[in-house]
N, C-alpha and C positions, 0 to 999 in steps of 0.2 A: 107830534106823533098822535095818532088816533087813540081813543080811549081803550082801556083794557076790555077785551071781548068777554061776553058771558056765553052760557050754553046755547041760548037761542041764536046768537050770532054765528057760532060754530056750526050748528045744525043747518042754518040757512045757507051758509057757504058750501057745505058738503052737498046739500040737495042741488044747489045751482050748478055745482061742478059735475053732477051726475052720480054721486055716491048713493048707494041703496042701504037702508037700514036692514040689519040682519037680526030679526026678532029671536029672542031667547039665546043668543050667542055671546052676549056680554058677560063679564065676570063681576060679581059683586055689585058695585054701584056704578058700573060703566056700561055703555052701549057700544055695539060694534057696527061700523059702517064700512062698506066695501065698494071698490070700483076696480075691476081688473085685478091686478096683483097688489094693489094698495089696500091696506086694512088700517082703519083709524079707530082708536078707542076713545070715546068721549065720556067724561064724567057726568053723572046725572044731577049733580048739585046745581042750584040756581044762581049762585053767586058768580062773581067774575072768575074767569079762568086765570090761574096763576101764570106768570111769565114763562116759567119752565115747562108747564103743561102746554101752553100755547105754542111754544117752540117745537115741542114733541108732536103736537097735532099737525103743525105745518110740515114737519119733516115726514111724518107718516103719510101725508096726503100727496107726496111727490115733490117735496122741497119748495113749497110755495113761499114767496117773499111776503112780508107783511102787507105790502101794497096789493099783491094779487089776492091775498085772503080777503082784504076789505073790498076789493073789486067784486069778488063773488058774493060776499055777505051783503053788499049794498045793491044787489040786483044787476050787476054787470053793466052799469052805466058808464058811458065813455069808452075810450080805447083801452084795450087790454094791456095792463102793465107787463113789462118784460120779466 
């Protein structure tokens, strides 16, 4: 299994998928990212994203699999995973 993602991995994947940062719309220590009807809240801390938070981010972004998340985070190299 790939390593546990950090905030930079999450942001890189969201940008690659077309999500846009919504400035001033996050609550507390979270940032809001949107793409169509999907809204993803991303914590601002720099440490690794905890497994439950990672699952929530994948669910909020449209039900991405772990493989699809890493495909986006790694620059969409190779064929798109199912």
